[in-house]
C-alpha positions as CSV (number, residue, x, y, z in Angstrom):
1,X,-8.0,-16.1,-32.1
2,X,-4.5,-17.5,-31.4
3,X,-3.3,-16.3,-34.8
4,X,-2.6,-12.9,-33.2
5,X,-0.2,-14.5,-30.8
6,X,3.4,-15.3,-31.9
7,X,4.8,-18.8,-31.6
8,X,6.9,-17.5,-28.6
9,X,3.9,-16.1,-26.9
10,X,2.0,-19.4,-27.5
11,X,4.9,-21.2,-25.9
12,X,4.8,-18.9,-22.9
13,X,1.1,-19.5,-22.6
14,X,1.6,-23.3,-22.6
15,X,4.3,-23.1,-20.0
16,X,2.2,-20.7,-17.8
17,X,-0.7,-23.2,-17.9
18,X,1.6,-26.1,-16.9
19,X,3.2,-24.1,-14.1
20,X,-0.2,-22.9,-12.8
21,X,-1.6,-26.5,-12.9
22,X,1.4,-27.7,-10.8
23,X,1.2,-24.9,-8.3
24,X,-2.5,-25.3,-8.0
25,X,-2.1,-29.0,-7.3
26,X,0.5,-28.4,-4.6
27,X,-1.4,-25.6,-2.9
28,X,-4.6,-27.5,-2.9
29,X,-3.1,-30.8,-1.7
30,X,-1.3,-29.0,1.1
31,X,-4.6,-27.3,2.1
32,X,-2.9,-23.9,1.6
33,X,-5.9,-22.8,-0.5
34,X,-9.4,-22.3,0.9
35,X,-12.3,-24.5,-0.3
36,X,-13.4,-22.0,-2.9
37,X,-10.1,-22.4,-4.9
38,X,-9.5,-18.7,-5.1
39,X,-6.2,-18.7,-6.9
40,X,-5.5,-16.4,-9.8
41,X,-2.3,-15.6,-11.7
42,X,-1.7,-12.7,-14.0
43,X,1.5,-13.2,-16.1
44,X,3.3,-10.5,-18.0
45,X,3.9,-11.2,-21.7
46,X,7.4,-9.8,-22.5
47,X,7.8,-7.0,-25.0
48,X,4.0,-6.4,-25.2
49,X,1.1,-5.0,-23.3
50,X,-0.5,-8.4,-22.9
51,X,-1.3,-10.4,-19.8
52,X,-1.9,-14.1,-19.5
53,X,-4.6,-14.6,-16.8
54,X,-5.3,-18.0,-15.3
55,X,-7.6,-19.1,-12.5
56,X,-8.2,-22.3,-10.5
57,X,-11.4,-24.0,-11.5
58,X,-14.5,-23.5,-9.4
59,X,-14.8,-26.6,-7.1
60,X,-18.4,-27.1,-8.3
61,X,-17.4,-27.0,-12.0
62,X,-17.7,-30.3,-14.0
63,X,-14.8,-29.1,-16.2
64,X,-11.6,-28.8,-14.1
65,X,-9.3,-27.9,-16.9
66,X,-7.0,-24.9,-16.5
67,X,-8.1,-22.3,-19.0
68,X,-6.6,-18.9,-19.8
69,X,-7.5,-15.5,-21.0
70,X,-5.0,-13.3,-22.8
71,X,-5.9,-9.6,-22.8
72,X,-4.2,-6.3,-23.2
73,X,-3.7,-3.6,-20.6
74,X,-6.5,-1.7,-22.2
75,X,-8.9,-4.6,-22.0
76,X,-8.8,-6.0,-25.6
77,X,-9.2,-9.8,-25.5
78,X,-6.8,-11.7,-27.7
79,X,-7.7,-15.2,-26.4
80,X,-10.5,-16.4,-24.2
81,X,-10.5,-20.1,-23.4
82,X,-13.2,-19.8,-20.7
83,X,-16.4,-21.7,-21.3
84,X,-19.7,-19.9,-22.1
85,X,-21.7,-19.3,-19.0
86,X,-18.7,-19.8,-16.6
87,X,-17.8,-17.2,-14.1
88,X,-15.4,-14.6,-15.6
89,X,-12.0,-14.2,-14.0
90,X,-12.9,-10.6,-13.2
91,X,-16.1,-8.7,-12.5
92,X,-15.3,-6.7,-15.6
93,X,-15.3,-9.8,-17.9
94,X,-12.4,-11.3,-19.7
95,X,-10.9,-8.0,-20.8
96,X,-10.6,-6.9,-17.2
97,X,-7.9,-9.5,-16.6
98,X,-5.5,-7.5,-18.7
99,X,-6.4,-4.3,-16.8
100,X,-6.5,-5.6,-13.3
101,X,-2.8,-5.4,-12.5
102,X,-1.6,-3.4,-15.6
103,X,-0.5,-0.6,-13.4
104,X,1.9,-2.9,-11.6
105,X,3.4,-4.3,-14.8
106,X,3.7,-0.8,-16.3
107,X,5.5,0.7,-13.3
108,X,7.4,-2.3,-11.9
109,X,9.4,-4.0,-14.7
110,X,10.8,-6.6,-12.2
111,X,7.4,-8.0,-11.6
112,X,6.5,-10.8,-14.0
113,X,3.5,-12.3,-12.2
114,X,0.8,-11.1,-9.8
115,X,-1.1,-13.8,-7.9
116,X,-4.3,-13.3,-5.9
117,X,-5.1,-16.0,-3.5
118,X,-7.3,-16.9,-0.5
119,X,-5.6,-19.0,2.2
120,X,-7.0,-19.7,5.7
121,X,-4.5,-18.0,8.0
122,X,-3.5,-15.1,5.8
123,X,-7.2,-14.6,5.4
124,X,-7.5,-14.6,9.2
125,X,-4.8,-11.9,9.6
126,X,-6.5,-9.9,6.8
127,X,-9.9,-10.1,8.5
128,X,-8.3,-8.9,11.7
129,X,-6.9,-5.9,9.9
130,X,-3.4,-6.7,11.1
131,X,-0.2,-6.3,9.3
132,X,1.6,-9.7,9.3
133,X,5.1,-9.6,10.8
134,X,7.3,-12.4,9.4
135,X,8.4,-14.3,12.4
136,X,8.6,-17.8,11.0
137,X,12.2,-18.8,10.1
138,X,11.3,-20.9,7.1
139,X,9.5,-18.0,5.4
140,X,11.9,-15.4,6.5
141,X,14.7,-17.4,4.9
142,X,13.5,-16.6,1.4
143,X,12.6,-13.0,1.7
144,X,14.2,-9.8,3.0
145,X,10.8,-8.3,3.8
146,X,9.9,-8.3,7.5
147,X,6.2,-7.9,7.2
148,X,3.2,-7.9,4.8
149,X,1.3,-4.6,4.6
150,X,-2.5,-4.4,4.9
151,X,-4.6,-3.1,2.0
152,X,-7.5,-1.6,3.8
153,X,-8.8,1.5,1.9
154,X,-10.2,0.2,-1.4
155,X,-10.9,3.7,-2.7
156,X,-7.2,3.4,-3.7
157,X,-6.9,0.8,-6.5
158,X,-5.1,-2.3,-5.4
159,X,-2.5,-2.0,-8.2
160,X,-1.7,1.5,-7.0
161,X,-1.3,0.3,-3.4
162,X,1.0,-2.5,-4.5
163,X,3.2,-0.1,-6.5
164,X,3.3,2.2,-3.4
165,X,4.4,-0.6,-1.1
166,X,7.1,-1.8,-3.5
167,X,8.4,1.8,-3.8
168,X,8.5,2.0,0.0
169,X,10.3,-1.4,0.3
170,X,11.3,-3.2,-2.9
171,X,11.6,-6.5,-1.0
172,X,7.9,-6.6,-0.1
173,X,6.5,-9.7,-1.9
174,X,2.8,-9.5,-1.0
175,X,0.0,-7.6,0.7
176,X,-2.9,-8.7,2.8
177,X,-6.4,-7.7,1.4
178,X,-8.5,-6.6,4.4
179,X,-11.5,-8.8,4.8
180,X,-10.3,-11.0,1.9
181,X,-7.2,-12.8,0.9
182,X,-3.7,-11.8,-0.2
183,X,-1.9,-10.7,-3.3
184,X,1.6,-11.9,-4.1
185,X,4.0,-11.0,-6.9
186,X,7.3,-12.1,-8.2
187,X,9.4,-13.5,-11.1
188,X,7.2,-16.5,-12.0
189,X,4.2,-18.6,-11.0
190,X,6.2,-21.3,-9.3
191,X,8.5,-18.9,-7.4
192,X,5.6,-16.8,-6.1
193,X,3.5,-19.9,-5.3
194,X,6.3,-21.4,-3.2
195,X,6.3,-18.2,-1.2
196,X,2.6,-18.4,-0.7
197,X,2.9,-21.8,0.8
198,X,5.7,-20.7,3.2
199,X,4.1,-17.4,4.2
200,X,0.8,-19.2,4.8
201,X,2.5,-21.8,7.0
202,X,4.1,-18.9,9.0
203,X,0.8,-17.2,9.4
204,X,-0.6,-20.5,10.7
205,X,2.1,-20.9,13.4
206,X,1.9,-17.2,14.3
207,X,-1.9,-17.6,14.6
208,X,-1.4,-20.5,17.0
209,X,1.1,-18.5,19.0
210,X,-1.6,-15.9,19.7
211,X,-2.9,-18.4,22.3
212,X,0.4,-18.2,24.2
213,X,0.8,-14.4,24.0
214,X,1.8,-13.9,20.4
215,X,4.8,-14.7,18.2
216,X,8.1,-13.1,19.2
217,X,10.9,-11.4,17.2
218,X,13.8,-13.7,16.2
219,X,16.6,-14.3,18.7
220,X,20.2,-13.2,18.1
221,X,21.8,-14.6,15.0
222,X,18.6,-16.0,13.5
223,X,18.4,-13.6,10.6
224,X,22.1,-14.1,9.7
225,X,21.7,-17.9,9.9
226,X,18.5,-18.0,7.8
227,X,19.7,-15.5,5.1
228,X,23.0,-17.2,4.7
229,X,21.2,-20.4,3.8
230,X,19.7,-18.7,0.8
231,X,22.4,-16.2,-0.2
232,X,20.5,-13.2,1.1
233,X,22.8,-12.3,4.0
234,X,24.9,-9.8,2.1
235,X,22.0,-7.6,1.3
236,X,20.2,-8.4,4.5
237,X,23.2,-7.3,6.6
238,X,23.1,-3.9,4.9
239,X,19.4,-3.6,5.8
240,X,20.0,-4.4,9.4
241,X,22.8,-1.8,9.6
242,X,20.4,0.8,8.2
243,X,17.9,0.2,11.0
244,X,20.4,-0.2,13.8
């Protein structure tokens, strides 16, 4: 079925699988992922209504190869590399992978990938139904967002909630899924996965801080220091002036 994909799309598919395999290895080796390997990436195919969907192999599976589904926003399957009898990437089957975050790709052109992931400490915050304030310098350094919102009411589709939160604050990079994991988005698999590692590490430290009365807001000059390290200070300074 790859005949319906152009050579450029096939090249993107190969690169996406390589990036996903690298990110999965790093997140697994750093124990960022939970034991079930819940890590799924949905990648926009430019100039089309296609999505490349990849997921980490089930830890019980004999076959640990990274496999992909390419499907349209409407659910038409163009390519399905999953093995017969294996768990689908979505409860709606292979076609559902094109539909799952189609609403995000359709309304937010700056988003090229959406990643759903389960990590221990983000999962803990999500289960506590608590918004995660970003109070870890290493993770704050790479984002202008100050918190991760909580997706609680599942009567609203997740993709609609994500679009709503981006419209409220275009710097928001992720949401917590109440009683579940988290969903991140960004420009690419590696970029978004690096953020997953840093945000999870921050959630870990902030979780430990709960024992001592909870994490505190940054001291004077910390945001300027951190954002200058990554070139975000110019825009960050404007945001701080708005809330002053």
